[in-house]
All heavy atoms as a GROMACS GRO file, in nm:
protein
  557
    1MET      N    1   0.085  -0.118   0.000
    1MET     CA    2   0.000   0.000   0.000
    1MET      C    3   0.090   0.124   0.000
    1MET      O    4   0.177   0.138   0.083
    1MET     CB    5  -0.088  -0.004   0.125
    1MET     CG    6  -0.180   0.113   0.135
    1MET     SD    7  -0.281   0.100   0.282
    1MET     CE    8  -0.435   0.064   0.208
    2ASP      N    9   0.067   0.210  -0.097
    2ASP     CA   10   0.148   0.332  -0.108
    2ASP      C   11   0.092   0.440  -0.020
    2ASP      O   12  -0.030   0.458  -0.007
    2ASP     CB   13   0.150   0.380  -0.253
    2ASP     CG   14   0.226   0.286  -0.343
    2ASP    OD1   15   0.320   0.221  -0.292
    2ASP    OD2   16   0.190   0.277  -0.462
    3ARG      N   17   0.181   0.514   0.039
    3ARG     CA   18   0.143   0.623   0.127
    3ARG      C   19   0.147   0.755   0.049
    3ARG      O   20   0.241   0.780  -0.026
    3ARG     CB   21   0.241   0.628   0.243
    3ARG     CG   22   0.198   0.720   0.350
    3ARG     CD   23   0.289   0.706   0.470
    3ARG     NE   24   0.285   0.834   0.535
    3ARG     CZ   25   0.385   0.891   0.596
    3ARG    NH1   26   0.498   0.830   0.605
    3ARG    NH2   27   0.372   1.007   0.650
    4VAL      N   28   0.044   0.838   0.066
    4VAL     CA   29   0.041   0.968  -0.002
    4VAL      C   30   0.136   1.062   0.071
    4VAL      O   31   0.128   1.077   0.192
    4VAL     CB   32  -0.102   1.025  -0.003
    4VAL    CG1   33  -0.103   1.163  -0.066
    4VAL    CG2   34  -0.196   0.933  -0.076
    5ILE      N   35   0.225   1.121  -0.005
    5ILE     CA   36   0.324   1.211   0.054
    5ILE      C   37   0.287   1.354   0.015
    5ILE      O   38   0.257   1.382  -0.102
    5ILE     CB   39   0.466   1.176   0.005
    5ILE    CG1   40   0.502   1.037   0.051
    5ILE    CG2   41   0.567   1.278   0.056
    5ILE    CD1   42   0.630   0.986  -0.003
    6ASN      N   43   0.291   1.443   0.114
    6ASN     CA   44   0.261   1.584   0.090
    6ASN      C   45   0.381   1.648   0.022
    6ASN      O   46   0.482   1.675   0.085
    6ASN     CB   47   0.231   1.652   0.223
    6ASN     CG   48   0.203   1.800   0.206
    6ASN    OD1   49   0.194   1.849   0.095
    6ASN    ND2   50   0.191   1.870   0.317
    7LYS      N   51   0.370   1.676  -0.108
    7LYS     CA   52   0.480   1.737  -0.181
    7LYS      C   53   0.460   1.887  -0.201
    7LYS      O   54   0.550   1.955  -0.245
    7LYS     CB   55   0.497   1.669  -0.316
    7LYS     CG   56   0.540   1.525  -0.300
    7LYS     CD   57   0.574   1.463  -0.432
    7LYS     CE   58   0.619   1.321  -0.404
    7LYS     NZ   59   0.688   1.261  -0.514
    8ASN      N   60   0.343   1.937  -0.171
    8ASN     CA   61   0.315   2.079  -0.189
    8ASN      C   62   0.284   2.139  -0.053
    8ASN      O   63   0.171   2.142  -0.008
    8ASN     CB   64   0.198   2.098  -0.286
    8ASN     CG   65   0.176   2.242  -0.322
    8ASN    OD1   66   0.232   2.331  -0.259
    8ASN    ND2   67   0.096   2.265  -0.424
    9ARG      N   68   0.385   2.192   0.015
    9ARG     CA   69   0.366   2.246   0.150
    9ARG      C   70   0.287   2.377   0.149
    9ARG      O   71   0.225   2.412   0.247
    9ARG     CB   72   0.500   2.268   0.217
    9ARG     CG   73   0.567   2.137   0.245
    9ARG     CD   74   0.655   2.150   0.365
    9ARG     NE   75   0.662   2.017   0.423
    9ARG     CZ   76   0.648   1.992   0.550
    9ARG    NH1   77   0.626   2.090   0.634
    9ARG    NH2   78   0.654   1.870   0.596
   10PHE      N   79   0.288   2.451   0.036
   10PHE     CA   80   0.210   2.575   0.031
   10PHE      C   81   0.060   2.545   0.027
   10PHE      O   82  -0.020   2.619   0.078
   10PHE     CB   83   0.249   2.659  -0.091
   10PHE     CG   84   0.388   2.714  -0.082
   10PHE    CD1   85   0.487   2.666  -0.165
   10PHE    CD2   86   0.418   2.813   0.008
   10PHE    CE1   87   0.615   2.716  -0.157
   10PHE    CE2   88   0.546   2.864   0.017
   10PHE     CZ   89   0.645   2.816  -0.065
   11LEU      N   90   0.024   2.432  -0.033
   11LEU     CA   91  -0.116   2.396  -0.043
   11LEU      C   92  -0.167   2.331   0.084
   11LEU      O   93  -0.272   2.366   0.136
   11LEU     CB   94  -0.137   2.302  -0.163
   11LEU     CG   95  -0.280   2.256  -0.189
   11LEU    CD1   96  -0.368   2.376  -0.218
   11LEU    CD2   97  -0.283   2.159  -0.305
   12TYR      N   98  -0.092   2.239   0.139
   12TYR     CA   99  -0.139   2.161   0.254
   12TYR      C  100  -0.080   2.208   0.386
   12TYR      O  101  -0.140   2.192   0.489
   12TYR     CB  102  -0.108   2.013   0.234
   12TYR     CG  103  -0.176   1.956   0.114
   12TYR    CD1  104  -0.105   1.924   0.000
   12TYR    CD2  105  -0.312   1.936   0.113
   12TYR    CE1  106  -0.167   1.871  -0.111
   12TYR    CE2  107  -0.376   1.886   0.002
   12TYR     CZ  108  -0.302   1.852  -0.109
   12TYR     OH  109  -0.364   1.802  -0.219
   13GLY      N  110   0.038   2.264   0.386
   13GLY     CA  111   0.102   2.309   0.508
   13GLY      C  112   0.153   2.193   0.590
   13GLY      O  113   0.125   2.077   0.562
   14PRO      N  114   0.228   2.223   0.696
   14PRO     CA  115   0.282   2.115   0.779
   14PRO      C  116   0.175   2.048   0.865
   14PRO      O  117   0.194   1.937   0.910
   14PRO     CB  118   0.388   2.185   0.864
   14PRO     CG  119   0.348   2.327   0.864
   14PRO     CD  120   0.277   2.353   0.736
   15GLY      N  121   0.065   2.114   0.890
   15GLY     CA  122  -0.041   2.056   0.972
   15GLY      C  123  -0.173   2.124   0.944
   15GLY      O  124  -0.178   2.225   0.873
   16PRO      N  125  -0.281   2.072   0.999
   16PRO     CA  126  -0.413   2.130   0.967
   16PRO      C  127  -0.432   2.271   1.021
   16PRO      O  128  -0.509   2.347   0.967
   16PRO     CB  129  -0.511   2.032   1.032
   16PRO     CG  130  -0.432   1.959   1.133
   16PRO     CD  131  -0.290   1.956   1.085
   17LEU      N  132  -0.360   2.309   1.128
   17LEU     CA  133  -0.378   2.442   1.185
   17LEU      C  134  -0.286   2.546   1.123
   17LEU      O  135  -0.296   2.662   1.155
   17LEU     CB  136  -0.355   2.438   1.336
   17LEU     CG  137  -0.451   2.348   1.412
   17LEU    CD1  138  -0.414   2.344   1.559
   17LEU    CD2  139  -0.593   2.394   1.395
   18ALA      N  140  -0.197   2.505   1.036
   18ALA     CA  141  -0.103   2.599   0.978
   18ALA      C  142  -0.162   2.674   0.860
   18ALA      O  143  -0.107   2.774   0.818
   18ALA     CB  144   0.023   2.526   0.934
   19ARG      N  145  -0.274   2.627   0.806
   19ARG     CA  146  -0.335   2.695   0.691
   19ARG      C  147  -0.420   2.811   0.738
   19ARG      O  148  -0.507   2.794   0.823
   19ARG     CB  149  -0.420   2.596   0.612
   19ARG     CG  150  -0.343   2.488   0.547
   19ARG     CD  151  -0.435   2.404   0.460
   19ARG     NE  152  -0.542   2.346   0.537
   19ARG     CZ  153  -0.546   2.220   0.577
   19ARG    NH1  154  -0.448   2.139   0.547
   19ARG    NH2  155  -0.648   2.173   0.645
   20LYS      N  156  -0.397   2.925   0.682
   20LYS     CA  157  -0.481   3.042   0.712
   20LYS      C  158  -0.545   3.089   0.584
   20LYS      O  159  -0.480   3.099   0.482
   20LYS     CB  160  -0.397   3.154   0.772
   20LYS     CG  161  -0.356   3.128   0.914
   20LYS     CD  162  -0.331   3.257   0.986
   20LYS     CE  163  -0.305   3.223   1.131
   20LYS     NZ  164  -0.317   3.335   1.217
   21GLY      N  165  -0.672   3.119   0.593
   21GLY     CA  166  -0.743   3.167   0.475
   21GLY      C  167  -0.722   3.315   0.456
   21GLY      O  168  -0.671   3.384   0.544
   22PRO      N  169  -0.764   3.368   0.343
   22PRO     CA  170  -0.753   3.512   0.318
   22PRO      C  171  -0.871   3.587   0.379
   22PRO      O  172  -0.975   3.529   0.408
   22PRO     CB  173  -0.755   3.520   0.166
   22PRO     CG  174  -0.836   3.402   0.124
   22PRO     CD  175  -0.807   3.294   0.224
   23GLY      N  176  -0.855   3.715   0.398
   23GLY     CA  177  -0.966   3.800   0.443
   23GLY      C  178  -1.011   3.773   0.585
   23GLY      O  179  -0.930   3.769   0.678
   24LEU      N  180  -1.142   3.752   0.602
   24LEU     CA  181  -1.197   3.730   0.736
   24LEU      C  182  -1.148   3.600   0.799
   24LEU      O  183  -1.142   3.590   0.920
   24LEU     CB  184  -1.350   3.727   0.730
   24LEU     CG  185  -1.419   3.861   0.714
   24LEU    CD1  186  -1.569   3.842   0.702
   24LEU    CD2  187  -1.388   3.952   0.828
   25ALA      N  188  -1.114   3.502   0.718
   25ALA     CA  189  -1.069   3.374   0.772
   25ALA      C  190  -0.934   3.385   0.841
   25ALA      O  191  -0.899   3.302   0.923
   25ALA     CB  192  -1.062   3.270   0.661
   26ALA      N  193  -0.856   3.489   0.810
   26ALA     CA  194  -0.725   3.507   0.871
   26ALA      C  195  -0.736   3.576   1.006
   26ALA      O  196  -0.639   3.580   1.081
   26ALA     CB  197  -0.636   3.587   0.778
   27ARG      N  198  -0.850   3.630   1.041
   27ARG     CA  199  -0.867   3.702   1.167
   27ARG      C  200  -0.903   3.607   1.280
   27ARG      O  201  -0.944   3.494   1.258
   27ARG     CB  202  -0.978   3.806   1.153
   27ARG     CG  203  -0.947   3.911   1.050
   27ARG     CD  204  -1.060   4.013   1.047
   27ARG     NE  205  -1.038   4.112   0.945
   27ARG     CZ  206  -0.970   4.224   0.964
   27ARG    NH1  207  -0.920   4.250   1.080
   27ARG    NH2  208  -0.954   4.309   0.866
   28PRO      N  209  -0.891   3.654   1.404
   28PRO     CA  210  -0.938   3.573   1.516
   28PRO      C  211  -1.089   3.548   1.504
   28PRO      O  212  -1.161   3.630   1.446
   28PRO     CB  213  -0.907   3.659   1.639
   28PRO     CG  214  -0.803   3.754   1.595
   28PRO     CD  215  -0.824   3.775   1.448
   29PRO      N  216  -1.140   3.437   1.559
   29PRO     CA  217  -1.281   3.401   1.536
   29PRO      C  218  -1.382   3.506   1.582
   29PRO      O  219  -1.475   3.536   1.509
   29PRO     CB  220  -1.298   3.273   1.618
   29PRO     CG  221  -1.162   3.219   1.634
   29PRO     CD  222  -1.069   3.335   1.633
   30LEU      N  223  -1.364   3.564   1.700
   30LEU     CA  224  -1.462   3.661   1.749
   30LEU      C  225  -1.461   3.788   1.664
   30LEU      O  226  -1.567   3.843   1.631
   30LEU     CB  227  -1.436   3.694   1.895
   30LEU     CG  228  -1.537   3.788   1.960
   30LEU    CD1  229  -1.676   3.728   1.955
   30LEU    CD2  230  -1.498   3.819   2.103
   31GLN      N  231  -1.344   3.834   1.626
   31GLN     CA  232  -1.335   3.954   1.544
   31GLN      C  233  -1.398   3.929   1.407
   31GLN      O  234  -1.470   4.015   1.354
   31GLN     CB  235  -1.189   3.994   1.528
   31GLN     CG  236  -1.171   4.125   1.455
   31GLN     CD  237  -1.024   4.162   1.440
   31GLN    OE1  238  -0.937   4.079   1.462
   31GLN    NE2  239  -0.998   4.284   1.401
   32GLY      N  240  -1.375   3.813   1.349
   32GLY     CA  241  -1.437   3.780   1.221
   32GLY      C  242  -1.588   3.773   1.231
   32GLY      O  243  -1.660   3.818   1.142
   33LEU      N  244  -1.638   3.717   1.341
   33LEU     CA  245  -1.783   3.708   1.362
   33LEU      C  246  -1.846   3.847   1.375
   33LEU      O  247  -1.951   3.874   1.317
   33LEU     CB  248  -1.814   3.624   1.486
   33LEU     CG  249  -1.960   3.614   1.525
   33LEU    CD1  250  -2.037   3.534   1.420
   33LEU    CD2  251  -1.975   3.552   1.660
   34VAL      N  252  -1.781   3.934   1.450
   34VAL     CA  253  -1.834   4.070   1.470
   34VAL      C  254  -1.834   4.146   1.337
   34VAL      O  255  -1.933   4.213   1.304
   34VAL     CB  256  -1.752   4.145   1.577
   34VAL    CG1  257  -1.786   4.293   1.579
   34VAL    CG2  258  -1.775   4.084   1.713
   35ILE      N  259  -1.730   4.134   1.260
   35ILE     CA  260  -1.724   4.202   1.130
   35ILE      C  261  -1.832   4.148   1.037
   35ILE      O  262  -1.902   4.224   0.970
   35ILE     CB  263  -1.584   4.187   1.068
   35ILE    CG1  264  -1.482   4.268   1.147
   35ILE    CG2  265  -1.583   4.232   0.922
   35ILE    CD1  266  -1.339   4.247   1.106
   36CYS      N  267  -1.848   4.017   1.035
   36CYS     CA  268  -1.949   3.955   0.949
   36CYS      C  269  -2.089   3.999   0.991
   36CYS      O  270  -2.173   4.031   0.907
   36CYS     CB  271  -1.935   3.804   0.956
   36CYS     SG  272  -2.042   3.716   0.844
   37ALA      N  273  -2.116   4.004   1.121
   37ALA     CA  274  -2.248   4.046   1.170
   37ALA      C  275  -2.274   4.192   1.137
   37ALA      O  276  -2.386   4.228   1.098
   37ALA     CB  277  -2.257   4.022   1.320
   38CYS      N  278  -2.173   4.277   1.151
   38CYS     CA  279  -2.190   4.419   1.119
   38CYS      C  280  -2.216   4.439   0.970
   38CYS      O  281  -2.300   4.521   0.932
   38CYS     CB  282  -2.068   4.498   1.164
   38CYS     SG  283  -2.053   4.512   1.343
   39GLN      N  284  -2.144   4.365   0.887
   39GLN     CA  285  -2.167   4.376   0.743
   39GLN      C  286  -2.308   4.330   0.707
   39GLN      O  287  -2.375   4.392   0.625
   39GLN     CB  288  -2.063   4.294   0.667
   39GLN     CG  289  -1.926   4.354   0.669
   39GLN     CD  290  -1.824   4.266   0.601
   39GLN    OE1  291  -1.849   4.150   0.570
   39GLN    NE2  292  -1.704   4.319   0.581
   40ALA      N  293  -2.354   4.222   0.769
   40ALA     CA  294  -2.489   4.173   0.742
   40ALA      C  295  -2.594   4.276   0.785
   40ALA      O  296  -2.694   4.297   0.715
   40ALA     CB  297  -2.511   4.040   0.814
   41LEU      N  298  -2.572   4.341   0.899
   41LEU     CA  299  -2.665   4.443   0.947
   41LEU      C  300  -2.671   4.562   0.851
   41LEU      O  301  -2.780   4.608   0.816
   41LEU     CB  302  -2.625   4.490   1.086
   41LEU     CG  303  -2.711   4.598   1.149
   41LEU    CD1  304  -2.850   4.545   1.175
   41LEU    CD2  305  -2.648   4.649   1.276
   42VAL      N  306  -2.557   4.608   0.806
   42VAL     CA  307  -2.552   4.722   0.715
   42VAL      C  308  -2.620   4.688   0.582
   42VAL      O  309  -2.698   4.768   0.529
   42VAL     CB  310  -2.406   4.768   0.693
   42VAL    CG1  311  -2.395   4.866   0.578
   42VAL    CG2  312  -2.352   4.830   0.820
   43ILE      N  313  -2.592   4.570   0.529
   43ILE     CA  314  -2.651   4.531   0.401
   43ILE      C  315  -2.803   4.516   0.414
   43ILE      O  316  -2.879   4.558   0.326
   43ILE     CB  317  -2.586   4.401   0.349
   43ILE    CG1  318  -2.443   4.430   0.306
   43ILE    CG2  319  -2.665   4.340   0.235
   43ILE    CD1  320  -2.362   4.308   0.274
   44SER      N  321  -2.850   4.458   0.525
   44SER     CA  322  -2.994   4.442   0.543
   44SER      C  323  -3.065   4.576   0.562
   44SER      O  324  -3.174   4.597   0.509
   44SER     CB  325  -3.024   4.347   0.659
   44SER     OG  326  -2.978   4.404   0.780
   45LEU      N  327  -3.003   4.668   0.635
   45LEU     CA  328  -3.063   4.801   0.652
   45LEU      C  329  -3.068   4.876   0.518
   45LEU      O  330  -3.167   4.942   0.487
   45LEU     CB  331  -2.986   4.882   0.756
   45LEU     CG  332  -3.005   4.839   0.901
   45LEU    CD1  333  -2.913   4.918   0.992
   45LEU    CD2  334  -3.149   4.853   0.944
   46ALA      N  335  -2.961   4.865   0.441
   46ALA     CA  336  -2.959   4.931   0.310
   46ALA      C  337  -3.064   4.870   0.218
   46ALA      O  338  -3.133   4.942   0.144
   46ALA     CB  339  -2.820   4.920   0.247
   47GLY      N  340  -3.080   4.738   0.222
   47GLY     CA  341  -3.181   4.673   0.140
   47GLY      C  342  -3.322   4.711   0.181
   47GLY      O  343  -3.408   4.735   0.096
   48GLY      N  344  -3.348   4.717   0.311
   48GLY     CA  345  -3.480   4.759   0.359
   48GLY      C  346  -3.512   4.903   0.322
   48GLY      O  347  -3.624   4.935   0.284
   49PHE      N  348  -3.413   4.990   0.335
   49PHE     CA  349  -3.434   5.130   0.298
   49PHE      C  350  -3.462   5.143   0.149
   49PHE      O  351  -3.552   5.216   0.108
   49PHE     CB  352  -3.310   5.213   0.337
   49PHE     CG  353  -3.322   5.358   0.303
   49PHE    CD1  354  -3.405   5.441   0.378
   49PHE    CD2  355  -3.252   5.412   0.197
   49PHE    CE1  356  -3.417   5.575   0.347
   49PHE    CE2  357  -3.262   5.545   0.165
   49PHE     CZ  358  -3.345   5.627   0.240
   50ALA      N  359  -3.384   5.072   0.067
   50ALA     CA  360  -3.406   5.076  -0.078
   50ALA      C  361  -3.544   5.020  -0.114
   50ALA      O  362  -3.611   5.074  -0.202
   50ALA     CB  363  -3.296   4.997  -0.150
   51TYR      N  364  -3.588   4.915  -0.047
   51TYR     CA  365  -3.721   4.858  -0.072
   51TYR      C  366  -3.830   4.960  -0.042
   51TYR      O  367  -3.923   4.978  -0.121
   51TYR     CB  368  -3.740   4.733   0.013
   51TYR     CG  369  -3.877   4.672   0.002
   51TYR    CD1  370  -3.911   4.591  -0.106
   51TYR    CD2  371  -3.975   4.696   0.098
   51TYR    CE1  372  -4.036   4.534  -0.117
   51TYR    CE2  373  -4.101   4.640   0.087
   51TYR     CZ  374  -4.130   4.560  -0.020
   51TYR     OH  375  -4.255   4.505  -0.031
   52ASN      N  376  -3.819   5.027   0.072
   52ASN     CA  377  -3.921   5.126   0.109
   52ASN      C  378  -3.919   5.247   0.016
   52ASN      O  379  -4.024   5.304  -0.013
   52ASN     CB  380  -3.902   5.171   0.253
   52ASN     CG  381  -3.967   5.076   0.350
   52ASN    OD1  382  -4.059   5.004   0.314
   52ASN    ND2  383  -3.917   5.073   0.472
   53VAL      N  384  -3.803   5.288  -0.030
   53VAL     CA  385  -3.795   5.406  -0.117
   53VAL      C  386  -3.845   5.373  -0.257
   53VAL      O  387  -3.924   5.448  -0.314
   53VAL     CB  388  -3.649   5.459  -0.122
   53VAL    CG1  389  -3.632   5.560  -0.233
   53VAL    CG2  390  -3.613   5.520   0.012
   54PHE      N  391  -3.801   5.262  -0.315
   54PHE     CA  392  -3.833   5.233  -0.454
   54PHE      C  393  -3.966   5.159  -0.472
   54PHE      O  394  -4.036   5.183  -0.568
   54PHE     CB  395  -3.721   5.152  -0.519
   54PHE     CG  396  -3.593   5.230  -0.530
   54PHE    CD1  397  -3.480   5.189  -0.462
   54PHE    CD2  398  -3.587   5.345  -0.607
   54PHE    CE1  399  -3.364   5.261  -0.471
   54PHE    CE2  400  -3.469   5.418  -0.616
   54PHE     CZ  401  -3.357   5.376  -0.548
   55LEU      N  402  -4.002   5.071  -0.382
   55LEU     CA  403  -4.127   4.995  -0.396
   55LEU      C  404  -4.237   5.042  -0.302
   55LEU      O  405  -4.353   5.013  -0.323
   55LEU     CB  406  -4.100   4.846  -0.373
   55LEU     CG  407  -4.001   4.781  -0.468
   55LEU    CD1  408  -3.977   4.638  -0.429
   55LEU    CD2  409  -4.051   4.789  -0.610
   56GLY      N  410  -4.200   5.111  -0.198
   56GLY     CA  411  -4.297   5.156  -0.101
   56GLY      C  412  -4.338   5.044  -0.008
   56GLY      O  413  -4.310   4.927  -0.031
   57ASN      N  414  -4.406   5.080   0.098
   57ASN     CA  415  -4.452   4.982   0.195
   57ASN      C  416  -4.598   4.950   0.166
   57ASN      O  417  -4.685   5.035   0.181
   57ASN     CB  418  -4.436   5.037   0.337
   57ASN     CG  419  -4.452   4.931   0.441
   57ASN    OD1  420  -4.509   4.826   0.415
   57ASN    ND2  421  -4.402   4.959   0.561
   58PRO      N  422  -4.631   4.827   0.121
   58PRO     CA  423  -4.768   4.797   0.082
   58PRO      C  424  -4.869   4.810   0.195
   58PRO      O  425  -4.984   4.851   0.172
   58PRO     CB  426  -4.762   4.653   0.033
   58PRO     CG  427  -4.623   4.607   0.044
   58PRO     CD  428  -4.541   4.716   0.102
   59ALA      N  429  -4.830   4.779   0.318
   59ALA     CA  430  -4.924   4.791   0.430
   59ALA      C  431  -4.962   4.937   0.454
   59ALA      O  432  -5.080   4.968   0.477
   59ALA     CB  433  -4.862   4.730   0.556
   60ILE      N  434  -4.866   5.025   0.449
   60ILE     CA  435  -4.894   5.168   0.468
   60ILE      C  436  -4.980   5.220   0.354
   60ILE      O  437  -5.071   5.301   0.375
   60ILE     CB  438  -4.762   5.247   0.478
   60ILE    CG1  439  -4.678   5.199   0.596
   60ILE    CG2  440  -4.786   5.397   0.487
   60ILE    CD1  441  -4.734   5.235   0.731
   61LYS      N  442  -4.954   5.176   0.232
   61LYS     CA  443  -5.034   5.221   0.117
   61LYS      C  444  -5.180   5.178   0.131
   61LYS      O  445  -5.270   5.254   0.099
   61LYS     CB  446  -4.977   5.164  -0.013
   61LYS     CG  447  -4.853   5.236  -0.059
   61LYS     CD  448  -4.809   5.184  -0.194
   61LYS     CE  449  -4.687   5.258  -0.242
   61LYS     NZ  450  -4.641   5.210  -0.372
   62LYS      N  451  -5.203   5.056   0.180
   62LYS     CA  452  -5.341   5.009   0.199
   62LYS      C  453  -5.414   5.094   0.303
   62LYS      O  454  -5.530   5.130   0.285
   62LYS     CB  455  -5.342   4.863   0.240
   62LYS     CG  456  -5.307   4.768   0.129
   62LYS     CD  457  -5.309   4.624   0.177
   62LYS     CE  458  -5.265   4.529   0.068
   62LYS     NZ  459  -5.260   4.390   0.114
   63ILE      N  460  -5.345   5.126   0.410
   63ILE     CA  461  -5.406   5.209   0.515
   63ILE      C  462  -5.437   5.348   0.461
   63ILE      O  463  -5.545   5.403   0.483
   63ILE     CB  464  -5.314   5.216   0.639
   63ILE    CG1  465  -5.304   5.078   0.703
   63ILE    CG2  466  -5.364   5.320   0.738
   63ILE    CD1  467  -5.200   5.068   0.811
   64GLU      N  468  -5.343   5.408   0.388
   64GLU     CA  469  -5.366   5.542   0.333
   64GLU      C  470  -5.479   5.541   0.231
   64GLU      O  471  -5.562   5.634   0.228
   64GLU     CB  472  -5.237   5.594   0.268
   64GLU     CG  473  -5.131   5.632   0.370
   64GLU     CD  474  -5.000   5.672   0.305
   64GLU    OE1  475  -4.987   5.659   0.182
   64GLU    OE2  476  -4.912   5.719   0.379
   65ASP      N  477  -5.486   5.435   0.147
   65ASP     CA  478  -5.596   5.425   0.050
   65ASP      C  479  -5.730   5.411   0.120
   65ASP      O  480  -5.830   5.469   0.077
   65ASP     CB  481  -5.573   5.307  -0.045
   65ASP     CG  482  -5.457   5.331  -0.139
   65ASP    OD1  483  -5.417   5.448  -0.156
   65ASP    OD2  484  -5.405   5.231  -0.194
   66TYR      N  485  -5.734   5.336   0.228
   66TYR     CA  486  -5.859   5.318   0.303
   66TYR      C  487  -5.909   5.452   0.357
   66TYR      O  488  -6.027   5.486   0.346
   66TYR     CB  489  -5.840   5.219   0.418
   66TYR     CG  490  -5.959   5.209   0.508
   66TYR    CD1  491  -6.068   5.130   0.472
   66TYR    CD2  492  -5.965   5.278   0.628
   66TYR    CE1  493  -6.179   5.120   0.552
   66TYR    CE2  494  -6.076   5.268   0.710
   66TYR     CZ  495  -6.182   5.190   0.672
   66TYR     OH  496  -6.293   5.180   0.753
   67TYR      N  497  -5.818   5.532   0.416
   67TYR     CA  498  -5.859   5.658   0.472
   67TYR      C  499  -5.890   5.764   0.364
   67TYR      O  500  -5.961   5.860   0.389
   67TYR     CB  501  -5.756   5.712   0.573
   67TYR     CG  502  -5.770   5.640   0.706
   67TYR    CD1  503  -5.675   5.552   0.751
   67TYR    CD2  504  -5.882   5.662   0.786
   67TYR    CE1  505  -5.688   5.487   0.871
   67TYR    CE2  506  -5.896   5.597   0.907
   67TYR     CZ  507  -5.800   5.510   0.949
   67TYR     OH  508  -5.816   5.444   1.069
   68LYS      N  509  -5.835   5.747   0.244
   68LYS     CA  510  -5.873   5.837   0.135
   68LYS      C  511  -6.017   5.808   0.090
   68LYS      O  512  -6.093   5.899   0.059
   68LYS     CB  513  -5.778   5.819   0.016
   68LYS     CG  514  -5.646   5.888   0.035
   68LYS     CD  515  -5.557   5.867  -0.086
   68LYS     CE  516  -5.419   5.923  -0.060
   68LYS     NZ  517  -5.324   5.892  -0.168
   69GLU      N  518  -6.052   5.679   0.086
   69GLU     CA  519  -6.188   5.640   0.048
   69GLU      C  520  -6.288   5.666   0.160
   69GLU      O  521  -6.403   5.698   0.137
   69GLU     CB  522  -6.192   5.492   0.008
   69GLU     CG  523  -6.113   5.462  -0.116
   69GLU     CD  524  -6.105   5.312  -0.142
   69GLU    OE1  525  -6.163   5.234  -0.064
   69GLU    OE2  526  -6.037   5.274  -0.239
   70ASN      N  527  -6.246   5.648   0.284
   70ASN     CA  528  -6.334   5.664   0.401
   70ASN      C  529  -6.273   5.767   0.497
   70ASN      O  530  -6.212   5.730   0.597
   70ASN     CB  531  -6.349   5.530   0.474
   70ASN     CG  532  -6.399   5.422   0.383
   70ASN    OD1  533  -6.494   5.442   0.310
   70ASN    ND2  534  -6.333   5.309   0.386
   71PRO      N  535  -6.289   5.894   0.467
   71PRO     CA  536  -6.229   5.995   0.556
   71PRO      C  537  -6.296   5.994   0.695
   71PRO      O  538  -6.413   5.960   0.708
   71PRO     CB  539  -6.253   6.126   0.483
   71PRO     CG  540  -6.361   6.098   0.385
   71PRO     CD  541  -6.361   5.953   0.356
   72THR      N  542  -6.218   6.031   0.792
   72THR     CA  543  -6.272   6.038   0.929
   72THR      C  544  -6.363   6.159   0.942
   72THR      O  545  -6.348   6.259   0.870
   72THR     CB  546  -6.157   6.046   1.031
   72THR    OG1  547  -6.078   6.160   1.000
   72THR    CG2  548  -6.073   5.923   1.028
   73LYS      N  549  -6.459   6.151   1.034
   73LYS     CA  550  -6.557   6.258   1.050
   73LYS      C  551  -6.512   6.360   1.150
   73LYS      O  552  -6.440   6.349   1.235
   73LYS     CB  553  -6.691   6.200   1.092
   73LYS     CG  554  -6.746   6.114   0.986
   73LYS     CD  555  -6.879   6.057   1.030
   73LYS     CE  556  -6.933   5.966   0.921
   73LYS     NZ  557  -7.058   5.908   0.955
   0.00000   0.00000   0.00000
């Protein structure tokens, strides 16, 4: 039975913990998690704002249409 020999140390490294990924994977775990959570929050807020500006809020439109048809006394 032939044994697989690691001939590419840049790809596999000397051990499983020696490989570091690029970007967020190279940071400590808690710092990477906080950055990822903050980015998700910013993207979701920007998406919600864009939705309300470009498409409007359908629930608010229904309420406004109701009061236009049935004004209060």
